[in-house]
Phi, psi and omega in degrees: 000149183269136176258129181248153175287138178276129181251115174237024178081006181242170178229186177079223186304312183300317182292312183293315183278342169298321177298316180291317180295321177298319177297319177298313182298328179271356180074026182274087185293330180301315178291320179299324178298324182287336186249358188234147169280168189305315182298313181295322178298320176298322178294317178301313181297320178295317180296322178295317181291327183273353183299121181277332183286128185250021178255212179254138177237128179236141177281119182265315185208148174245122180279195180294150177263128179250111179283123183272317182198161174214136180219157175256119179245176177303322182281354178126186180291140179233132175239144173239133181215158172256142173224130180261134179232159169246131184232141179265116177261120179226143178209152177274134177230149176258124178246135180279138176257176187303325182281004177093349178277160179254149174238144178274129175228158176252123175262134181229144175218141172257126181237153174270130178233127181250131177248136169252122188232135172250129180235154180226143178265125177283112184295339183278346181268133182274332180284112185294335180278335180264351186279344182271127178235156181278126176270320185205149179214140176230135181249134177230104178272121179278160176276358182288121175259147183268357172204000000 
């Protein structure tokens, strides 16, 4: 499956990590390997394995990025931020009709999902957009539905 960049009219953190979040939602581990350090990749794989929802999830919107903290460590600058997203959860369900036969329908919900992400800049890489990698990620799916 193809991973596309999510366009919400912004650039920088939202655009680049929208790309990574879309790869995560599609289960594209190859892209996650390119953007994540070993610990974060393990977290992504664990979140994929633990995902209870068995339908399709699409990234609809990426909200504002809230930078929580930034520090300079031996490995380079580290930033931690929250990003709020809206995601479309859709799955096919079979509903029985009066004559006993089933019909296929698609159920959809838009949910708010908040990610807390820690990133680090690899000092040895010269390309500033490719030098940032994910150190750690936490996902929080709210029960809030938008319809």
